[in-house]
C-alpha positions, 0 to 999 in steps of 0.5 A, a space after each residue: 731852255 723854257 725861258 727862251 720860248 717865252 717873250 720878254 716881259 711886257 711883250 706878246 706873241 700874237 696868233 690867229 685869230 688875234 693876229 688877223 684881227 689886229 691886221 684887220 683893224 689896221 687895214 680898216 683904219 688905212 682905208 678910212 684915213 685915205 678916204 679922208 685925204 690922208 697920206 701915209 708916212 713911215 718913220 724909223 723904229 729908232 730915233 735920236 733920244 733928244 727928239 723925245 726928251 726936248 719937249 718932255 724932259 730927261 725924266 722921260 728916259 725912265 719910260 723908254 728903251 734908251 741905249 747907246 749904239 755902236 756908233 756912240 749915239 744915244 738912241 731910243 725905240 720910239 715911244 710915240 710917232 708924233 715927234 717923228 712925224 714933225 721931224 720928217 715934215 721939217 726935213 722933207 715936207 715943208 715945201 708942200 701946201 698946207 694943210 698937210 694930212 698924214 697918217 701912220 701905223 707903227 709899233 711903239 715902245 714904252 717901259 711901263 709896268 705891264 697891265 691890262 691893256 698896257 704892253 711894252 710894245 704895241 701899235 699905234 695907228 694915227 693921223 696928223 694935220 699940219 698947218 691946220 689952224 681952224 677948230 674944224 680940223 679938230 672936228 675932222 678927227 672925230 669925223 674920221 674916228 666916227 667913221 672908223 669905229 662904225 666900220 669895225 663895229 665898235 658901236 658903244 663909244 664916248 669922247 672925253 674932251 677938254 681944252 688944256 689951253 685953259 690951264 696953260 693960260 693960267 700957268 702963264 698968268 701965275 708965271 710957272 716955269 715950263 717944268 712947273 707947268 708940265 708938273 701941273 699937267 702931269 698931276 691933272 692927268 693922273 687925277 691928283 687935283 689937290 696936289 695940282 692946285 698946290 703948284 699954283 698955291 706955291 707961287 702965291 696964286 690961291 685963286 688959280 688953285 681954287 679954280 683947279 679944285 672947283 673944276 675937279 669937283 664939277 666933273 660929273 655935272 650934266 651941264 658942265 660947261 655952264 658950271 665951268 663958266 660959272 666957276 671962272 666968273 666967280 673966281 674972277 678969271 673968265 676974261 683971261 681964258 674967254 677965247 679958250 672957253 669959246 673954242 670949247 663951247 664951239 667944239 662941243 656944239 659941233 660934236 653934238 650936232 653930229 650925234 657924237 657922244 662927247 663929254 666935257 671933263 673940265 679937269 681932264 689933261 693928257 699926260 703928253 707934254 706938248 698939247 696946247 688946245 682941244 684934247 680928247 680921249 675915246 672910251 668904251 663905257 665900263 672899260 678901265 682904259 682909253 682906247 684912243 686919244 689926241 688933240 691940238 699941239 701947235 708949234 711943236 715944230 719950234 722945239 726942233 728949230 722949225 717955224 710955228 706950225 698949227 697942228 692937231 692929231 690923234 693915235 689909236 691903240 690897235 691892241 686896245 681897240 681889239 680889247 674893246 671889241 672883245 669887251 663889247 662881246 664881239 667874236 674875234 673869229 668873225 671880225 676878220 673872217 674870210 672863208 678858207 678853202 682847202 683845194 685837193 688835187 688828186 693828181 699832180 697833172 691837174 695843177 698844170 691844167 689851164 682851166 684848173 689854174 684859172 679857177 684857183 686864181 679867180 677864187 683868190 681874186 674874190 678874197 678867199 683864203 685858198 690852200 692847194 694840196 696835191 694828194 692821192 684818192 687814198 689820202 682824202 680822209 687824212 686831209 679832211 681830218 686836217 681841214 676839220 682840225 685846222 678850221 677850214 670852212 670848205 674842202 674842194 676836191 678835183 680828181 681825174 674824173 672831175 677833170 673830164 666833166 670840168 666839175 669840182 666837189 664842194 664840201 661844206 665842213 660847217 654844214 657837213 654838206 656836199 655838192 658837185 658844181 662846174 669848176 668855173 662856178 666855184 666862187 658863186 657856189 662857195 657862198 651858196 652852199 
């Protein structure tokens, strides 16, 4: 029976404080997204498999949970949320004025090999801007992330950026098929630059292969954008991609003016097939995984039979964000901390008293965690032991004697101190003692 107690491989149980921190991260993200004018959407956990396969191809099946339901439909546990948001838009939201700002918080599923920061079920919190064709919408994504990361105290972060439109433009010029283009981007995403160059060379386009190799070799240049422009001019393809380079330069200049730590990686491409323009990933220096990523994915709506639609967005990995906070030395017990109180009533009649109920309500209104127990004076010692082992911060004791004076005993379990205070002043006293 032991195996029944273990979660399935790639899945995890979360208990306090991790479970509380994950909820705190999601709540913080929701607050920031709403402050930026985004509205929440919720999509089903199970979608039609074709929703994901239409753009990414049948090979995506290998990294998904796909099955036939009892109605004979081939369905999948969602591996991401953006296609679901586009589906919801096309079905429900097309008539709304643009730009349309949406956000979501959802669990997703991928059949990947489990490793550090990679699970088969995890949580994404993301935003999508639908109908925003200006680069300033791409910049807004970074503004939102900066506000969010500052709010949760993730103070060491950097943004790896590029414009994948450069490679898509070269793919068109080289007459690559859609499958060959996606292969090219996949190889770039995996850092297999020589193999990516060979995709062009196999079609007889040596100079585009040279571009890939030269861009890959310039990844660590401090003045990478100047190096990129020099490479493209030397190889003779600058004019074909001039607009895409100008967008990238403008984007980087704006981020720099905002004080954002953004670094150009000229050979960077994200693994998801639908990106068309500016892309980025968020990294914490020293961590081997990114903690968020996104970019522009214009006209994904067309894949599902809709009209052209400028779109940009991102998703954060909630569990990875928690790992990043731990990596930076943050104590998880303090991140989502709220004082916790054990309220002991030494007679069952006390709970029925209006002024006691009012005091309990006011404590909870202040956001304090409050557990109420009815016991007897002879069992106070047992409850104090329980409170200490359960990591409560305070114990409040009210007996018939305290009721007469309308007071309460407030015991601070961290300082091992005790005071008697007016019961209506408990909220203030918790923070003072």
